[in-house]
N, C-alpha and C positions, 0 to 999 in steps of 0.2 A: 384606481388606487393612486394616491399621491406619489410624487417622485420618490420620496423617502418617508414612508409612513412609519409611525412609532411601532416598535416591535412589541408583540404581546409578551406577557410575563414569562411564558414558558421558553422564550428565546434569550432570556437574560441569565448570564452565568457569572460566577466570581472570577476575578483575575487569577491566573495560575500562580502558584507559589510553593513554598516548602523547600527543604534542604535538597531533596532529590532533583526537583525541577531546576533549581538554581545551579546545582552542580553540573547537571547535564548541559544546561545552556552554556555555561562557561567552558566546558570541555569541548562542545561542538565548535565553538569559536576558535579554540586553540588548535583543533584538528583541521580547521578550515573546511568543515562539512556544512553544507547548507540543507536545512530541513524544511520540508514543505509545511510541517507543523507550525513553524514560525512565519515563513514567507506568506502563507495563506491565512495567518492569524486564526488558526483553528481553535474553536472554543473548547475542544477536548484535550488540548495539549497537556494540561496538568495531569489528567487522569491517565493518559497513555504513557507519559514519561514515568509516572510513578510505578506502573506495572512493567516497565522495561521494554516499551515499544516506541519506535521512532520511524519517521519516513524521510528518506534521503533522496535528493534529486541528482540524477546523472545527466551527462551530456549537455550541460550548460543551462541557461535560463532564457534562451530565445527560441520560441516555437515558430515553426513554419506555417502554422495555421492560426486563424483568428476567429475563435468561437465567441459568441455574444454573451456568454456567461463567465468567461475566464479572464482574470486580470494579468496573466502571464504575457510578457512582451512578445509581440509578433514581429517577425523579420526573417532575414535570410542569413543563417550562420555561415553560408558558403563552404560547407564541408569541414568547418573547424572542429577538431576533436582532440582532446587531451588524451593521448594514447597511454599515458601512465596513470590515468584516473582509476581504472579497475584495481590496480595494485594498491594505490594510495587509499582509496575508499575501503577496500577489503581490510587492509592492515589497521586503518583507523577504527572502523566499526568493530573489528575483532577484539580490540582492547577495551571496548566499553562493556559495562555490565548490562547488556541488552539481551533479552531472550527472544525477541522478534524484531525484524527490521523489514520495512517496506522500501523497496527500491523503485522509484518512479522516474519518469522521464518526460521531456517535452516531445512533441512530434518532430521528427527530423526527416522530412521529405527530401532534404538535400543530400542525404546519404543513400547509397544504393540499397542497403539492407535496412534502412530506417533506424539504425543504431542497435539492431538485434545482437550482433556479435559483441559489441561493447558491453551490453547488459549481461549477456551470457558469460563473458570472461569475468565480470565482477562477481556474479553468483558462484561460478566454479571456484574462484580463488577464495571467496569467503567460506564456502563449504569446506575447503581444504584446511583453512586456519581454524574454524570454529564449527565442527560437525554438530554441536548441540544447538546451534542457532537456527531458529525457524526463519525462512526467507520468503517474502512475497514480492513478486514483480508486478507492478502496475504500469502497463505499457500501452502504447498507441496501437493503431490498427495495421501499421507497416504497409499501408496502401493496399492491403489485401493479399500481400505476398506470403503464402503459407509456409514457404521455406524459412522465412524469418521467424514465424510463430514457432515452428519446429525447433529452431536453433535455441530459442529461449527456454522452451519446455525441456529440451534435452539437457540443459544445464542443471536441471533438478530443483527449481524453486518449489517450495512446499505449496505455494498458492500462486496460480497464474491469474492475474486480474486484468480486466479491460472493461472500461465503463461505456455503457450505451448512453449514459448521461440523461437523456430525456426520452419521452415516448415517441413512437413512430411519426405521428402527424406533424409534430413541430421540429423534427430533427433538422430539416432543411432551413428552417428559420433561425434556430438557435445555434446549431453547430456549423463549423466551416463547410463550405460546399464540397470539399474533398472528403468529408466524413460521410458515412452512410450507416443508417440503422441496420440494414441487412448485412453490410460488410462487417459491422461490429459483431453481429450474431454469428457470422461465418467464422470470424477469428476465434470466438469463444468455443464454438462447436469443434473447430480443428484442434484447439488446445486440449479439450477433453478427450477427443479421439486419440491424440498423441499420447496423453497420459495413460490411457487404457492400454495402448499398444506397448508402451514401455513396461507397464506392470505385467502384461501377459508374457513379454519376453523374459523378464526377470523370473517369473514363476516357472517358465519352461526350463530355465537354466538352473532352477533350484535355489535361487537367491531371494532374500527377503525384499519385498517391494513396499517402500514407505508410502503412506497415503498421500496422494497429491490431489489438490482441490482447485476448482475454478471459481471465480468471483466476479460480480459486476455491481454497478451502483446506478441508482436513478435519483434525479432531483425532482422535487415536486413544488408546486406553487409558481410555476413559470409559464402556465398557460394550458396545462393538460386537464383532463377530467379524471375522476376516480376510476371510471370504467377503462380508460386508456392505460392507467397504471396497472390495473389487473391484467390487461392484454399484454403489456410489456413483461410482466412477471411470467405469464404463460409462455411467451416467446423465449425468455431466458431459460426457463426450466426445460423447454423442448430442446434447447441448444446444449443441455447437459450442465448448466451452471449449478454449482453446489451451494454457494453462499450469495446472498443479495443484501445490499444495504440501501436504505431509502431515507433521504433527509430533505429538509427545507432549503430551497434555493434562497440565497441572500445576495442582493445586488452589490457588486464590488464598487461601482461608480455610476455616475449619470450616463456614461457612454455605453453601459451594458444593458442587457434586456431587463425590463422592470419586473418587479415581483407582482404577480397577478393576484395572489391570495396567500394568506398565512394558514397553512393546513392545521387543523385542530389535532391535539395529541390523540384523541379518540379515533380519528381517521387513520393516523399512523399505526395505532394498535390493530385496527381492522386490516390494514395492508399486511402487517406481520402475520396475523392469523391466517390470512388467505395464502401467503407465501408458504407457510409451513404445511398447510393442507395440500398444496400443489406438489410437495415433496422436496423442497429445499432442505438441505441439512441444517441450515441456520439462517435466520433473517434478523437483521438489526434495523428497526424502523422507528424513528423518533425525530422530532424537529431538529435536534442538534447533531444527529448522526451524519458522519462524513464517510467517504469511501474507505478510509483506513481506520475507522472508529474502533478503538480498543481492540486492535487486530489480534493480539495474542489471545485475549479472552474469547473473541469470536471464533478463532481457529479451534481452541480447546473445546468450546461448547459444541461446535459443529460435529466433532467426533464423539464427544461424550453423550450427546443427545441420541445418537444412533448406535451407541456401543462400539465405537471405533476400536481398532486393534491397539492393544497395550494400554488402553484407557478404561477406567471403571465406567460401567454403563449407568451413570447417574448424573443428571444435569443440575442437581441442586447447588445453590450458591456456595455453601461451605466446601463441597468437593472441588468446585472450580477454583475457588480462592486458594485452597491447599495445594492444588496442582500447580497453579501459577506461582505461588511462593516457592515451591520446590524447584520449578524450572528457573526462577530468578536466582535462587541460591547457587544452582549449577552454573548459571551464566556468570555470576560474580567469580566463582572459582576458576572457570575457564578463561575469563578475561585476565585474571591475575596470573594464571599459568602462562598464557601466551605472552603477556608483557614481560615476564621474567625470561622467557626463552628468546624473545627478540632483542632484549637489552640485558644480557646476562651479567654484565660488569657493573651495572648500576643498582645499588641497594635501594629497596623500597618496601613498604608494607605489602602484604599479600592481597590486600583489598582496600577499598575506600577511595576517597577523592584524591589523596596524595599519589596513589598508584597511577590513576588516570592522568593526572596533571603532569607527572614525570614522563609518562610515555608520550604525551602530547608534545612535549618539548623536543623529543627525538625525531619527530616526523617532519619531513619537508613539506611546507605548505603547498597545496595543490596549485595555488595561483602562481607560484614561482616556476611551475613546470610548463606553463603555457608560453609558446613562442610568440613574441610581440614584434 
């Protein structure tokens, strides 16, 4: 395949737009929040932001690993961490009309715990400020240290996500040498075991146990075969993974691994059917699907399709849309309430762009908290 082959029609999308998109973009800048949605130029950013979902990066933008598919800067952060980031990010996100947030991170092998405590603190603080908000943590493998996995799970994210990225055979070629297919499976397996343990402890104590899920993602078109994708799906399911996403790999630059093939939409549909037959609660498989693709909808569908607790056992589109709209309305009310509580002396509308803009002005930019 040529270095940069023309993309097929099914990989072309309209540029994002609309009032909600532009409002959130402006607000993220004012709050000094960096979203992966923008940094990675995700093709689904318009859809996700309209439904109240965003992905925020923690722990800086320098990764200690150098995978051949990823455009994130590789380097040595030398242990640099903004210790006030968990509070800043939690307060900033809590004031936004989001119903679902994905907190992701670069690999931080320079930190003893890989950044696990930092992520856990952010999750815990955000839960305290906005109990209605669904939180997904998309984290690294923490070099296989399971105490770090436990730390993140114990903070209570609704979804613990870690990506195997590619099939077993090409892992050593595509991912950094410090990454491992089996290590990723072990991390996901441990996260599910920990979630089950916490649920059992809550039940034993007579307390309600919210549904916690695990999630992973596979890229295709980077050198694998269809049979290897099915093998990876079986491995993920055996590890207890609840949700899987499968999408087309697109080359960030000429320095990265080339695209080996553009997988047909019909093949993606076959992957999705196979995943559901294996017992995944939900599978999102399509050319433009990314790890955090429409995460709020995926979470809701994963429970509705199996009759999850407190949700109607119906996966039809109108039911999903109605529930998402209901959750988004709650998110708007809670964001406005929290804004009023944190800034009680400043008058503002109860909802809408003016409220978010006003609250943004009262936050200290994260950049100003970094010691230089």
